[in-house]
Every structure is written in structure tokens, then in C-alpha cells.
SEKE-237138 format. One record per residue (C-alpha): residue number from 0; residue in one letter; chain; x, y, z. Coordinates in steps of 0.05 Angstrom, whole numbers. Layout:
BEGIN
+-----+---+---+--------+--------+--------+
:   k : r : c :      X :      Y :      Z :
+-----+---+---+--------+--------+--------+
: NUM : A : A :      X :      Y :      Z :
...
+-----+---+---+--------+--------+--------+
//
This chain:
BEGIN
+-----+---+---+--------+--------+--------+
:   k : r : c :      X :      Y :      Z :
+-----+---+---+--------+--------+--------+
:   0 : M : A :      0 :      0 :      0 :
:   1 : T : A :     28 :     69 :    -20 :
:   2 : K : A :     38 :    116 :     39 :
:   3 : T : A :     -1 :    181 :     37 :
:   4 : I : A :     46 :    240 :     32 :
:   5 : N : A :     28 :    298 :     78 :
:   6 : Y : A :     45 :    368 :     54 :
:   7 : G : A :     58 :    429 :     98 :
:   8 : V : A :     43 :    491 :     57 :
:   9 : I : A :     72 :    561 :     71 :
:  10 : G : A :     32 :    615 :     35 :
:  11 : C : A :    -37 :    606 :      6 :
:  12 : G : A :    -51 :    665 :    -38 :
:  13 : M : A :    -70 :    657 :   -111 :
:  14 : M : A :    -12 :    610 :   -129 :
:  15 : G : A :    -15 :    573 :    -63 :
:  16 : Q : A :    -88 :    558 :    -73 :
:  17 : E : A :    -73 :    532 :   -143 :
:  18 : H : A :    -24 :    483 :   -110 :
:  19 : L : A :    -77 :    462 :    -60 :
:  20 : R : A :   -127 :    447 :   -115 :
:  21 : N : A :    -76 :    405 :   -153 :
:  22 : I : A :    -52 :    367 :    -92 :
:  23 : A : A :   -126 :    349 :    -80 :
:  24 : L : A :   -126 :    314 :   -148 :
:  25 : L : A :    -66 :    270 :   -130 :
:  26 : P : A :    -76 :    200 :   -103 :
:  27 : D : A :    -40 :    185 :    -38 :
:  28 : A : A :    -25 :    259 :    -22 :
:  29 : K : A :    -59 :    312 :     20 :
:  30 : V : A :    -47 :    379 :     53 :
:  31 : S : A :    -42 :    369 :    128 :
:  32 : A : A :    -19 :    438 :    152 :
:  33 : I : A :    -22 :    509 :    126 :
:  34 : F : A :     11 :    574 :    147 :
:  35 : E : A :    -24 :    634 :    116 :
:  36 : P : A :    -24 :    698 :    158 :
:  37 : N : A :    -80 :    732 :    118 :
:  38 : R : A :   -147 :    711 :    147 :
:  39 : I : A :   -185 :    716 :     82 :
:  40 : Q : A :   -134 :    674 :     44 :
:  41 : A : A :   -130 :    624 :    102 :
:  42 : D : A :   -205 :    614 :    100 :
:  43 : A : A :   -202 :    605 :     24 :
:  44 : A : A :   -147 :    553 :     34 :
:  45 : K : A :   -188 :    516 :     85 :
:  46 : S : A :   -246 :    513 :     37 :
:  47 : I : A :   -200 :    476 :    -12 :
:  48 : S : A :   -165 :    433 :     40 :
:  49 : P : A :   -216 :    428 :     97 :
:  50 : N : A :   -177 :    375 :    136 :
:  51 : A : A :   -113 :    416 :    139 :
:  52 : R : A :    -94 :    447 :    205 :
:  53 : L : A :    -77 :    522 :    206 :
:  54 : A : A :    -12 :    542 :    238 :
:  55 : S : A :      3 :    612 :    265 :
:  56 : S : A :     75 :    613 :    242 :
:  57 : V : A :    126 :    575 :    201 :
:  58 : S : A :    156 :    546 :    265 :
:  59 : E : A :     88 :    521 :    288 :
:  60 : L : A :     77 :    488 :    220 :
:  61 : L : A :    145 :    455 :    223 :
:  62 : A : A :    129 :    426 :    292 :
:  63 : K : A :     72 :    384 :    264 :
:  64 : D : A :     98 :    313 :    263 :
:  65 : E : A :     54 :    287 :    207 :
:  66 : I : A :     82 :    329 :    150 :
:  67 : D : A :    129 :    294 :    101 :
:  68 : C : A :    146 :    351 :     54 :
:  69 : L : A :    139 :    426 :     48 :
:  70 : L : A :    116 :    476 :     -4 :
:  71 : I : A :    135 :    550 :     -2 :
:  72 : A : A :     86 :    592 :    -42 :
:  73 : S : A :     92 :    658 :     -3 :
:  74 : P : A :    108 :    726 :    -34 :
:  75 : N : A :    175 :    727 :    -70 :
:  76 : H : A :    215 :    768 :    -20 :
:  77 : L : A :    200 :    718 :     36 :
:  78 : H : A :    227 :    655 :      1 :
:  79 : V : A :    300 :    657 :     25 :
:  80 : E : A :    283 :    676 :     97 :
:  81 : Q : A :    232 :    619 :    102 :
:  82 : F : A :    280 :    571 :     67 :
:  83 : E : A :    333 :    588 :    119 :
:  84 : E : A :    285 :    577 :    177 :
:  85 : I : A :    265 :    509 :    149 :
:  86 : S : A :    338 :    491 :    140 :
:  87 : A : A :    354 :    509 :    212 :
:  88 : T : A :    292 :    476 :    242 :
:  89 : R : A :    267 :    416 :    202 :
:  90 : P : A :    296 :    406 :    131 :
:  91 : L : A :    244 :    364 :     97 :
:  92 : P : A :    238 :    353 :     21 :
:  93 : L : A :    219 :    421 :     -6 :
:  94 : L : A :    183 :    450 :    -66 :
:  95 : I : A :    197 :    524 :    -69 :
:  96 : E : A :    161 :    572 :   -116 :
:  97 : K : A :    198 :    616 :   -165 :
:  98 : P : A :    233 :    663 :   -163 :
:  99 : L : A :    281 :    630 :   -115 :
: 100 : F : A :    306 :    698 :    -93 :
: 101 : T : A :    296 :    771 :   -111 :
: 102 : D : A :    359 :    809 :    -91 :
: 103 : P : A :    430 :    796 :   -118 :
: 104 : A : A :    455 :    799 :    -46 :
: 105 : Q : A :    415 :    735 :    -31 :
: 106 : A : A :    454 :    693 :    -82 :
: 107 : G : A :    505 :    676 :    -28 :
: 108 : Q : A :    452 :    654 :     21 :
: 109 : V : A :    422 :    608 :    -32 :
: 110 : A : A :    491 :    580 :    -48 :
: 111 : A : A :    502 :    565 :     26 :
: 112 : L : A :    434 :    530 :     31 :
: 113 : E : A :    450 :    489 :    -31 :
: 114 : G : A :    514 :    465 :      2 :
: 115 : S : A :    483 :    448 :     70 :
: 116 : Y : A :    409 :    429 :     60 :
: 117 : P : A :    406 :    353 :     71 :
: 118 : A : A :    339 :    339 :     37 :
: 119 : P : A :    319 :    347 :    -37 :
: 120 : V : A :    296 :    415 :    -61 :
: 121 : W : A :    255 :    427 :   -125 :
: 122 : V : A :    246 :    497 :   -152 :
: 123 : A : A :    176 :    506 :   -180 :
: 124 : M : A :    186 :    523 :   -253 :
: 125 : E : A :    116 :    504 :   -275 :
: 126 : Y : A :    124 :    524 :   -348 :
: 127 : R : A :    170 :    464 :   -360 :
: 128 : Y : A :    110 :    419 :   -346 :
: 129 : M : A :     57 :    449 :   -392 :
: 130 : P : A :     41 :    390 :   -437 :
: 131 : P : A :     53 :    427 :   -503 :
: 132 : I : A :    120 :    454 :   -477 :
: 133 : Q : A :    139 :    384 :   -452 :
: 134 : T : A :    126 :    358 :   -522 :
: 135 : F : A :    166 :    416 :   -552 :
: 136 : I : A :    225 :    400 :   -506 :
: 137 : E : A :    222 :    326 :   -522 :
: 138 : Q : A :    222 :    338 :   -598 :
: 139 : V : A :    264 :    402 :   -605 :
: 140 : N : A :    330 :    370 :   -624 :
: 141 : A : A :    300 :    320 :   -673 :
: 142 : A : A :    258 :    374 :   -705 :
: 143 : T : A :    313 :    426 :   -712 :
: 144 : G : A :    378 :    387 :   -713 :
: 145 : Q : A :    398 :    426 :   -650 :
: 146 : P : A :    368 :    495 :   -643 :
: 147 : T : A :    409 :    557 :   -659 :
: 148 : M : A :    353 :    607 :   -649 :
: 149 : L : A :    298 :    607 :   -596 :
: 150 : S : A :    241 :    656 :   -589 :
: 151 : I : A :    192 :    659 :   -531 :
: 152 : R : A :    132 :    706 :   -534 :
: 153 : E : A :     83 :    717 :   -477 :
: 154 : H : A :     24 :    762 :   -492 :
: 155 : R : A :    -20 :    761 :   -431 :
: 156 : F : A :    -62 :    797 :   -379 :
: 157 : P : A :    -34 :    848 :   -329 :
: 158 : F : A :     -9 :    829 :   -260 :
: 159 : L : A :    -69 :    809 :   -218 :
: 160 : P : A :    -85 :    841 :   -151 :
: 161 : K : A :    -51 :    806 :    -92 :
: 162 : V : A :    -55 :    813 :    -16 :
: 163 : G : A :    -18 :    875 :      6 :
: 164 : D : A :     -5 :    894 :    -67 :
: 165 : W : A :     66 :    866 :    -59 :
: 166 : N : A :     70 :    847 :   -133 :
: 167 : R : A :     66 :    921 :   -153 :
: 168 : F : A :    137 :    937 :   -130 :
: 169 : N : A :    206 :    914 :   -152 :
: 170 : R : A :    232 :    910 :    -81 :
: 171 : Y : A :    184 :    853 :    -67 :
: 172 : T : A :    182 :    818 :   -134 :
: 173 : G : A :    254 :    826 :   -159 :
: 174 : G : A :    225 :    863 :   -219 :
: 175 : T : A :    181 :    837 :   -276 :
: 176 : L : A :    239 :    804 :   -312 :
: 177 : V : A :    253 :    764 :   -249 :
: 178 : E : A :    182 :    753 :   -222 :
: 179 : K : A :    148 :    736 :   -287 :
: 180 : C : A :    205 :    717 :   -334 :
: 181 : C : A :    251 :    672 :   -294 :
: 182 : H : A :    206 :    616 :   -323 :
: 183 : F : A :    228 :    635 :   -393 :
: 184 : F : A :    301 :    642 :   -377 :
: 185 : D : A :    298 :    573 :   -345 :
: 186 : L : A :    267 :    546 :   -410 :
: 187 : M : A :    321 :    579 :   -451 :
: 188 : R : A :    376 :    543 :   -412 :
: 189 : L : A :    338 :    477 :   -414 :
: 190 : I : A :    320 :    478 :   -488 :
: 191 : L : A :    388 :    503 :   -513 :
: 192 : D : A :    428 :    461 :   -463 :
: 193 : A : A :    475 :    519 :   -456 :
: 194 : E : A :    493 :    576 :   -408 :
: 195 : P : A :    482 :    651 :   -420 :
: 196 : V : A :    541 :    697 :   -431 :
: 197 : R : A :    510 :    764 :   -453 :
: 198 : V : A :    443 :    799 :   -442 :
: 199 : V : A :    414 :    861 :   -474 :
: 200 : A : A :    344 :    886 :   -460 :
: 201 : S : A :    292 :    941 :   -470 :
: 202 : A : A :    234 :    945 :   -422 :
: 203 : G : A :    188 :    992 :   -386 :
: 204 : Q : A :    120 :   1009 :   -357 :
: 205 : D : A :     81 :   1023 :   -420 :
: 206 : V : A :      7 :   1018 :   -404 :
: 207 : N : A :    -11 :    985 :   -338 :
: 208 : H : A :     -9 :   1010 :   -266 :
: 209 : K : A :      5 :   1083 :   -282 :
: 210 : D : A :    -60 :   1106 :   -249 :
: 211 : E : A :    -50 :   1063 :   -188 :
: 212 : A : A :    -22 :   1084 :   -120 :
: 213 : Y : A :    -10 :   1044 :    -57 :
: 214 : G : A :      6 :   1083 :      6 :
: 215 : G : A :     18 :   1142 :    -40 :
: 216 : E : A :     70 :   1103 :    -80 :
: 217 : I : A :     64 :   1090 :   -155 :
: 218 : P : A :     80 :   1018 :   -177 :
: 219 : D : A :    147 :   1010 :   -211 :
: 220 : I : A :    137 :    942 :   -245 :
: 221 : W : A :    144 :    938 :   -320 :
: 222 : D : A :     92 :    910 :   -368 :
: 223 : G : A :    131 :    902 :   -433 :
: 224 : A : A :    200 :    879 :   -453 :
: 225 : Y : A :    247 :    851 :   -505 :
: 226 : V : A :    306 :    811 :   -479 :
: 227 : I : A :    361 :    780 :   -521 :
: 228 : V : A :    407 :    728 :   -491 :
: 229 : D : A :    471 :    700 :   -523 :
: 230 : F : A :    493 :    631 :   -501 :
: 231 : D : A :    561 :    598 :   -496 :
: 232 : S : A :    541 :    548 :   -550 :
: 233 : G : A :    533 :    604 :   -600 :
: 234 : A : A :    457 :    599 :   -598 :
: 235 : R : A :    415 :    660 :   -583 :
: 236 : A : A :    347 :    669 :   -553 :
: 237 : M : A :    296 :    725 :   -548 :
: 238 : L : A :    239 :    739 :   -500 :
: 239 : E : A :    181 :    784 :   -520 :
: 240 : L : A :    135 :    802 :   -461 :
: 241 : C : A :     71 :    842 :   -466 :
: 242 : M : A :     24 :    845 :   -406 :
: 243 : Y : A :    -32 :    884 :   -439 :
: 244 : A : A :    -50 :    834 :   -493 :
: 245 : E : A :   -102 :    791 :   -458 :
: 246 : G : A :   -143 :    788 :   -522 :
: 247 : S : A :    -93 :    741 :   -554 :
: 248 : R : A :   -113 :    672 :   -577 :
: 249 : Y : A :    -50 :    642 :   -547 :
: 250 : Q : A :    -14 :    667 :   -486 :
: 251 : E : A :     53 :    634 :   -499 :
: 252 : E : A :     85 :    620 :   -566 :
: 253 : I : A :    153 :    586 :   -568 :
: 254 : S : A :    194 :    576 :   -631 :
: 255 : A : A :    261 :    541 :   -641 :
: 256 : V : A :    298 :    538 :   -707 :
: 257 : G : A :    360 :    498 :   -728 :
: 258 : P : A :    394 :    472 :   -790 :
: 259 : N : A :    340 :    419 :   -802 :
: 260 : G : A :    276 :    457 :   -788 :
: 261 : K : A :    231 :    492 :   -739 :
: 262 : I : A :    186 :    472 :   -681 :
: 263 : E : A :    133 :    515 :   -647 :
: 264 : A : A :     88 :    509 :   -586 :
: 265 : F : A :     24 :    549 :   -576 :
: 266 : V : A :     -5 :    552 :   -506 :
: 267 : P : A :    -72 :    586 :   -489 :
: 268 : G : A :    -80 :    628 :   -426 :
: 269 : P : A :   -123 :    609 :   -366 :
: 270 : G : A :   -190 :    581 :   -386 :
: 271 : R : A :   -226 :    626 :   -336 :
: 272 : F : A :   -205 :    687 :   -376 :
: 273 : W : A :   -229 :    659 :   -444 :
: 274 : P : A :   -292 :    696 :   -468 :
: 275 : T : A :   -347 :    644 :   -468 :
: 276 : H : A :   -384 :    677 :   -526 :
: 277 : L : A :   -327 :    654 :   -571 :
: 278 : G : A :   -341 :    581 :   -556 :
: 279 : E : A :   -290 :    531 :   -531 :
: 280 : A : A :   -221 :    557 :   -510 :
: 281 : P : A :   -164 :    542 :   -558 :
: 282 : V : A :   -128 :    475 :   -553 :
: 283 : P : A :    -52 :    476 :   -545 :
: 284 : Q : A :    -13 :    457 :   -606 :
: 285 : V : A :     57 :    436 :   -627 :
: 286 : V : A :     77 :    449 :   -700 :
: 287 : V : A :    138 :    418 :   -733 :
: 288 : S : A :    162 :    450 :   -798 :
: 289 : P : A :    220 :    413 :   -832 :
: 290 : R : A :    261 :    449 :   -884 :
: 291 : S : A :    257 :    389 :   -930 :
: 292 : P : A :    209 :    362 :   -949 :
: 293 : K : A :    168 :    424 :   -933 :
: 294 : G : A :    103 :    412 :   -898 :
: 295 : P : A :     84 :    435 :   -827 :
: 296 : Q : A :     57 :    380 :   -782 :
: 297 : V : A :      6 :    405 :   -731 :
: 298 : V : A :    -10 :    364 :   -669 :
: 299 : D : A :    -62 :    383 :   -616 :
: 300 : I : A :    -40 :    372 :   -544 :
: 301 : P : A :   -104 :    372 :   -503 :
: 302 : V : A :   -103 :    372 :   -427 :
: 303 : D : A :   -152 :    336 :   -381 :
: 304 : P : A :   -207 :    387 :   -365 :
: 305 : A : A :   -206 :    370 :   -291 :
: 306 : I : A :   -132 :    386 :   -288 :
: 307 : L : A :   -142 :    450 :   -329 :
: 308 : E : A :   -196 :    472 :   -280 :
: 309 : A : A :   -148 :    466 :   -221 :
: 310 : G : A :   -103 :    522 :   -242 :
: 311 : D : A :    -80 :    576 :   -291 :
: 312 : H : A :    -18 :    541 :   -319 :
: 313 : N : A :    -45 :    492 :   -371 :
: 314 : G : A :    -41 :    433 :   -324 :
: 315 : S : A :     32 :    441 :   -307 :
: 316 : T : A :     24 :    448 :   -232 :
: 317 : F : A :     -9 :    380 :   -228 :
: 318 : Y : A :     45 :    345 :   -270 :
: 319 : Q : A :     99 :    379 :   -230 :
: 320 : H : A :     71 :    352 :   -165 :
: 321 : V : A :     67 :    282 :   -194 :
: 322 : K : A :    142 :    285 :   -205 :
: 323 : F : A :    157 :    319 :   -139 :
: 324 : L : A :    121 :    264 :   -101 :
: 325 : E : A :    168 :    213 :   -132 :
: 326 : V : A :    226 :    254 :   -103 :
: 327 : V : A :    193 :    255 :    -34 :
: 328 : R : A :    184 :    180 :    -38 :
: 329 : G : A :    258 :    171 :    -54 :
: 330 : N : A :    246 :    145 :   -125 :
: 331 : A : A :    275 :    205 :   -164 :
: 332 : E : A :    319 :    266 :   -160 :
: 333 : P : A :    293 :    338 :   -168 :
: 334 : E : A :    288 :    358 :   -241 :
: 335 : V : A :    293 :    433 :   -226 :
: 336 : T : A :    351 :    444 :   -179 :
: 337 : L : A :    373 :    502 :   -136 :
: 338 : T : A :    425 :    516 :   -189 :
: 339 : D : A :    371 :    520 :   -242 :
: 340 : G : A :    329 :    567 :   -199 :
: 341 : A : A :    388 :    612 :   -182 :
: 342 : R : A :    412 :    618 :   -254 :
: 343 : A : A :    342 :    635 :   -279 :
: 344 : V : A :    339 :    691 :   -228 :
: 345 : A : A :    410 :    714 :   -246 :
: 346 : I : A :    389 :    721 :   -319 :
: 347 : G : A :    327 :    760 :   -298 :
: 348 : L : A :    368 :    807 :   -255 :
: 349 : A : A :    416 :    817 :   -312 :
: 350 : A : A :    358 :    833 :   -358 :
: 351 : Q : A :    330 :    883 :   -307 :
: 352 : A : A :    398 :    916 :   -304 :
: 353 : A : A :    407 :    917 :   -380 :
: 354 : A : A :    340 :    949 :   -391 :
: 355 : S : A :    350 :   1000 :   -335 :
: 356 : T : A :    419 :   1023 :   -358 :
: 357 : G : A :    416 :   1010 :   -433 :
: 358 : E : A :    481 :    972 :   -426 :
: 359 : T : A :    501 :    901 :   -444 :
: 360 : V : A :    507 :    855 :   -383 :
: 361 : R : A :    555 :    797 :   -385 :
: 362 : L : A :    543 :    735 :   -344 :
: 363 : D : A :    596 :    686 :   -320 :
: 364 : F : A :    572 :    625 :   -283 :
: 365 : R : A :    632 :    596 :   -247 :
: 366 : M : A :    645 :    538 :   -200 :
: 367 : N : A :    670 :    579 :   -140 :
: 368 : G : A :    654 :    530 :    -85 :
: 369 : S : A :    581 :    530 :   -106 :
: 370 : D : A :    548 :    519 :   -172 :
: 371 : T : A :    502 :    579 :   -159 :
: 372 : A : A :    560 :    628 :   -156 :
: 373 : V : A :    549 :    684 :   -207 :
: 374 : S : A :    596 :    739 :   -231 :
: 375 : H : A :    562 :    799 :   -264 :
: 376 : Q : A :    603 :    843 :   -309 :
: 377 : G : A :    587 :    905 :   -351 :
: 378 : A : A :    527 :    941 :   -325 :
: 379 : M : A :    521 :    898 :   -263 :
: 380 : A : A :    594 :    907 :   -241 :
+-----+---+---+--------+--------+--------+
//
């Protein structure tokens, strides 16, 4: 008989509640304890996981004997502090939401945790596990003959309201190119199987949030960007982000091209935002376009409606938890490591700096006692 895995969950805002709904779909897993300091969000979490016990602090949650693993889904700027408390108190297998950290000064703390934390840690890069993107990743080398150019476009809705409005300010999020886009920089490294060496970017606050104020302060998050990243393999990648394009048919469009051909993935946005008068929401697709013989091949990649209903990320949160539970049970290693999470943030921070200064930022990932050690040159020096 398979043992039921008991989660302890730290943070149950919008993303935390998506995790709760997906854990509820998993056999042999349940949420046993929750720490969420906001009363409204805690009540919402209890409505999803009614048998979970509420804790008044991280330390109280960690004292509950029944929990087997932990999930951090709190606001970005709290991740490292809570990770350190867990490490010092009760280092269980951990799934920690992106971004892993928000401030360049925290890279050293993360490196120290990577070297000392005795249990497995998985950084929650959900976009890897969207079914159309998984298919794209599996087929990219065969379709292209090894990609030399990669393009990622996200045209989506603006940042949603969150408790305390923390996601309106760079000091809490790390900036849009960290908060939102570390997913895409992670995909670039994974798809190209290479490391970044140079970043240039143009970004700004074009349309959204200009008429908002919180405590008399205007939000400083950006809503549009172009980022170009050169890799040590010679490949190059580009991100195009627009957060005032919620009328798009597809939210994410990914394209890779190599000497043999091209492959694309098309991913719709959250079903709850699709206008019902237009009929059924679009189905994700993967398109392979060989150079010879010419002839695009289109494949639909549908997702189970029950899994789609549980979140806003095209089923990826569910599939991520399926794999994470195998890690908790000792049957697998984390697929998204602390190194992966730290490097995705480093690229995002470099892009923030490049866009802010108009300068090129050079990245140098080096093995200086920790694989997460990063040296920033150029504009970041």
C-alpha cells in the first residue's frame, strides 16, 4: 500500500491555492498543515483543504509531526528567509516557488543553503511541465537538428491584484523580468542546453499601473520587454513580453529553429479568462516544420479538463507535483535544482539591469565552491 504524503504549505494566496487544488487531485497525497497569515486567504485555503490544520507561524507548522514535505508559495521576497528557517529547524523535502530569490545579495545565502540542506529541493518552474511545452522540449533536437535560435513570446493579462499589493513593487518581486520571466530564462537554458554569456534588453511600464497608487506610491513594475540572450554554445534566444495583450488567442508562443527545421508550441491562457461567447477555448498545439520536405505537421495537445480547471498554468502544476512526489518517496531526484532556480533569477536580474541602464550585461557562471555562484560584469559590475 502506498503511503499518503502529507504536505505542509507556507503561503496560500493565488498560487498557493492553485497548488492546493492540484494536490487534492493527486492519489496518496494531502495537505495536512497550512501557514497563511492573511485571514481571508487562510479561509479560502481551508475551503479547498478542509482537513488541513492552520498554523500561526512557520515554526508552528514545522512542529507538526505528520508532515512529510513542504511547499513555499509565499510572496517572492520571503522565500529565502523561510528557506533558511526550514533549514535550521526541520529540513524536509521542499518544493519552493519561483523566483528562488529577488535580490542579488541573496545569491550567497542560496549558495550556502545548496551546500548544506540535507533533503531534496525542487524549484517550482511550472512552465516546463505544460504538456505542449513538454512535447516541444522532447522533440526540439529531432525537429531542428539542434536549435540555434529560440524565441519565446508571452502576450497576456496584467499582473493580478494580490494581498498587500506586494506584486506592484520591484523591491518585493525582484522586478518583472525576475518575477514573471525567470520561467522563460529557465526554459532557454533547458531547451538550448547551454549557459548565457550576454544579455541586452529594453523594457518599461508602457500601459498598466500608471494610475494606481498604494500608500501614496506608484508601482514601478514593467509590463513590456524585449530581452536577447547570447549563449556559450553560439545559440541566441529572445523573449518578448507584453502584459496588456489579454485578447490574444494564445498566451505563450515558443519557436526554435535549427539547420533541419523549426518547431513551435502554442499555449492558451487560463480558461477562466477565455470569453465564453467565442465558444471553446483554444487547444494547445505543437507544430513541426521541416526544411525538407516542406510541410508543417500540426498536433493538438489537449489537457484533461479536470486538471485544467485546477489552475492557470495549462495543467503544469499537477504534473509537477506528480514528479515531486516521486522525489519525496525517494524514487527520483529533483528535475529543477537550486542551481537551475538561481541561474534563472540571475538572468532575470541581468535583464533588469540591462533594460535599466541601456548597457550590455555579461554573465559568467563559475564553480566557485558553489554551482550557484554568479559573476556579473558590464552594467552589473
